[in-house]
N, C-alpha and C positions, 0 to 999 in steps of 0.2 A: 153780235158782241164777241170779242176775242176771249180766249181762255183767261188771259191776264185780267181783263175787265170783269169777267165773271167771278174770279177769285176775290177781286177787290170788293165787288158788291156783296159777296157772301161774308167777307170780313167785316165790313161796316155794319151790315144788318146783324151780324153776330155780336158786335159791340153794343148795338142798340138793345139786343136781347139780354146781353150780359148785365147792363145797367138796370134793365127792367126786372130781371130776376133777382138782382141784389136787393131791390126794394121789396118786391112782392113775395119772394121766397123767404127773405129775412122776416117779413111780417108773418107769413104762414108758419115759420118756425116757432114763433112765440104764441100764436093763436091757441094751440093746445093747452097752454098754461094760462093764457090771458082770459079766454072765455070762462073756464071754471072759476077763475079769480073774480069774475063779474057775476058768478052765480049759475053758470050753465052746467048741466050734467053731461056724462059721457054720451048719452043718447042725443042730447041737443048738439053737442060738439060734432058728432058724426053726421047728424041730420043737416046742420047748417053748412058744414064743409061739403057734404054731398050735394045739397041743394045749390050751393054756389057753383059747383062743377056742372050741375045740370043746366043752370041758367047760362053759364058760359058756353057750353057745348050745344045745347038745343037751340039757342039763339043763332047759332051759326048756320042753321037752315036758311034763315032770312038774310044774314049778313053775307054768307057765301053767294047766294043768288044775287043779292044786291051788287056785290063786287063784279060778278060776271056781266050783269046787265048794264052797269054804269061805267065799268072799267076804272072806278075810283079807288084803285088799289092803295095808292099812297094816302089820300085823305082819310080813308077808313083805318089804315094802319096808324096814322098819327093820332086820330081821335081816340082810338083804343088805348094807345100807350098813355095818353094824357089822363085817363081815368085811374091810372095807378096812384094818382094823388090821394085816393081813398086810404091808402096804407098809412102815410104819415098822419092823416086825419084820425085814424084809429086811436091815437094817443089821447084824443079829446073825448072818447066814448065814456059815458057815465053808466051804461048798463050793457048787458050782453045783447039785448035787442038792438040797441043803437050800433054796436059793433057788428052785429050780423048784417044790418042794412049796408054798412060800408063794405063789408066783405062781398056782398052780392053786387054792389056797384062796381068794384074792381073786377069781379068775374065777368060782368057784362062787358066791360072794356076789353077783356081778353077775347070775348066773342066778336067784337068789332074788328080787332086787328088780325086775328090769327088766319082766317081763310084768305084774306087779301095778301098778307105777308107770305103765307105758304105758296100762294099762286105765283107771286113774284119769284120766290126761291125755285119753284118748279120750272119757270121759264129760264132762269139762269142755269139750272141744273142740266139743261140739254148740252151745255158746253163742257161740263166736267163729270157728269153722271149724277143721277138723282140721289143715290146713296151717299156719295161724297158731299154733295151740297147740303143735304139735311144733317149728315153726320158732323161736318165741320161747324155748321150753324149751332147744332145742339151742344157741341163741345164748348164753344164760346159762351153759349147761353148758360151752361152749367157752371162755368167759372164764377159767374155772378151768383148762381144758386148755392155755391159753396161759400163765397165771401160773405153773402148776406147773413145766413145763419151763424157763421163764425163770429161776425161782428156782434150779433145779438147775444151769443153765448158769452162773449167777453164783457159786454156791458152788464149783463145780468150777473156775471160772476163778481163784478165789482160792487154790485148793489143787491146781492142775493138776500140779504136780511129783509129788505123791504119788498122784494119781488117787483122791481120797478119796470113792469112790462110797458107801461105808457112812455116812460123816459126812453126806453130802447127803441120804441116805434118812432118817436120824434126824430131820432137820428137818421131815419130813412129819407128825410126831406132833401138834404144836399145831393145825394145820388139821383133823386128824382129830377131835380133841376138839371143835372148833367145829362140825364137821359133825354130830356126834351131838346137840349142843345144839339146832341148828336143826331137825333132823328131828323131834325130840320136840315142839318148838314147832309145827311143821307138823301133826303128828298131833293135838295138842290143839285146833288151830283148824279143821282141815279134815277130820277123820275122819268127819264126817256125809256126805261126798260118796258114799262107797261104800255106806254104810248106806241112804241115800236111794234109791240106784239098785236096791237089792235087790228092791224091790216090782215094778220094771219088768223086771228082768233075772233070768230063772229059770235053770234048769240048762242044761247044754250040750246043746241039742236039735237045733238046725238044722245040717244038713250044710254044710260049707264048700264053696264053689263050684269049678267047673272053672277059672274065671277066676283065682281065688286060687292054685290049684295051678300053673297055667302061669306066673303072675307070680312065685311062689316059685322055680320052676325057673329062670326067667330071671335073677333076682337071684343065685341060687346060682352059675350059670355065669359071670355077670359078675364076681362076687367071686373065683371060682376062677381066672379069667384075669387078675386085677389083682394086681400085686406086693404082697407082704405088707408092712405098714407098718413093722415093726421093721427090715426089711432096708434101708430108706432111710437112717436114721441109722447103721446098721452100715457102709454104704458110705462115709459121711462120715468115720468113723474110719480106714477103709482109705485114702481119698484124701488127707485133710488131716492125719491122725495127731496130732490134738489132742483131748484128752478133752472139753473144754468145747464142742466143735463138735457132739458127738453129740446132746445135748438141744437145741442151737440149731437144728439141722435139723428135729428133731421139733417144735420151737416154730413154725417156719415153716409146717408143715402145719396146725397148730392155728389160727394167725393167719388163714389163708385159710378154714379150715373154718367159723369162727364167723359172719362176714358172709354167706358162701354159704348157710348153713343158714337164716338169717333171710330173705334174698331169695327163696330157693327155696321156702320155706313160703308166702310171699305169692303167688308165681307159680303154685304148685301149685293153690291154691284157684280159679284162673282157667283153667289149662290142663289140669289133671288128670294122669293117668298117662302121657300122651304125653311129658310133660316129661322122663321118665326116660331117653329116648333120648340126651339130652345127656351125662349122666355115663357111660353105657355106652360112647359113642364116645370120650370123654376118657380112659377107662381105658387105651386103647392108648398114647397119648403119655406118660401118667404112668409106665407100666411101662418103655417103651423109653428114656426119658430117664434113668431110674435105672440100667438095665442098661448103657448105653453111656457113662455119665458118667466122665470122666477129670479133671475139675476141679470146683471148688466151684460155679461158676456154672451148669453143666449140671445138677448134682445139685440145686441150689436150684430150678431151673426145674421139674424133675421133682417136687420136693416141693410146689411151688405148685399144679401141675396135680392132683396127688394130693389136695391139700387141698380143691379144688373138688369132686372126686368124693366124698370123705369127707363133706363138708358136706351133700351131697344124700343120701348113704346114710343118714346119721343123722337126717335130718329127713323128706324126702318119701318115702323108701323105707318108713319106718314109718307115715307118714300114709296111704299107699296101702293098707296093711293095714286101717286103720279104714274106708276107703271101701268095701272089697270084702267085709267080713265082718259078720255080725249081732252085736249087742251081747252076746247071751247066750253067744256063743262067742269073745268078743274076747280073753280071756286065753289060751285054747287056741290061737287063731290066731296070736297073737304068739309063743307057745311054739314052734309048728311052724315059723313063719317064721324065728325066731331059731336053731332047731336046724339048719335047712338052711344058713343063713348061716354059722353057726359051723363046720360041717363043711367048708364051702368055704374059710373062713379057715385052717383046719388044713391043707387041701390046698395052698392058696396058699403058706403058710409053708414047707412041706416041699419043694414043687416048685421054687419060686424059690430057696430056700436051696441046693438041689442044682444048679440051672441057672445060678447066678451066673457060673460059669466057662465057660458055653456060651451066650453071648448070642444067637447065630444060631438055635439051637434054641428058646430062650425066646421069641424074636421071633415065630417061626411059631406057637408055642403061644398066645401072647397074642392075636394077630390072629384066629386061628380061633375061639378061645373067645369073644371079644367079638362076632364076626359071628353065631355061633350064639345067643348071649344076646339079641342084637337081634331075631333071628327069633322067639324065644320071647316076647319082650316084645310084639312086634307081634301075635302070635297072642292074647296075653292081652287086648289092647285090643279085638280084633275079636269076642271071645266075647260 
């Protein structure tokens, strides 16, 4: 594949992710208000959100292996994106239990598509650099993640008296239809990528390295010690008591995430894995600012710092996996990495959902977790 063809593939895949994020990040932006409106507590919100991430990421152990064994990168990607239909269906949920099931369905769809899609991106990334490939993709992805919550905020602002979360979710149906149209176009144009790689990439034969294991452990602990994302907009509704501010705080995170991912991808191709020390360190203030926020300004500051961490998580954390693992085990590597990451997200959601009322204990936990994560990251660099 030529560099021009590689950039075209990254662009189209980025547009697919842009539309996907518009739908599911828009949905996730109102979930912190929607589930409590259906009767869920803060603990239930954190647990459901974290469980959804665990389902998404742990399932990738199987879907990543399946992608490597079958080379069905495109079918798995398409099937996974189709399950985003669960988000517009949330508008019909009559209870938080029903909404939780749909949230879990959408998260399982992410498990189907992500290892296969990331493997395709890693193949394309050989032509332009792994950091650039994942950074550009994440930047486009985050444009959708910004537009979705913004649309939800505007809809809720117009209907704030009734807190019409269901009506806002119903508006995610048109972009979902557009998403499916674009992904089928992408398949028609770029399906040769995975087919061409089959001759070079055999079965899963090479053992994943100790360096990869240490790195995965470091990221897992970093994520476990970072406050769960949905608890930040949840705090917004507690502090400001306006429904439209819930997706707006979530929007702030995505606004910072997008340019951070693009810049971090560029820096990563020059600095390597050592760059990850920065988001590990920033995870501490991102958590503490949220825990101790008593006004909108402090909470917004926490959301901004969290956005920087998230932008690096979703770009250079993934790019590091491509650097550390052989191509023939790439899908499995992303599956293992994502499974560990997802379990940590579930733990973070449950732990911080429980500790929101005990900020002193949460502070000690956050600091200890990130110091231990930094030690593991340093060990992975030295191997």
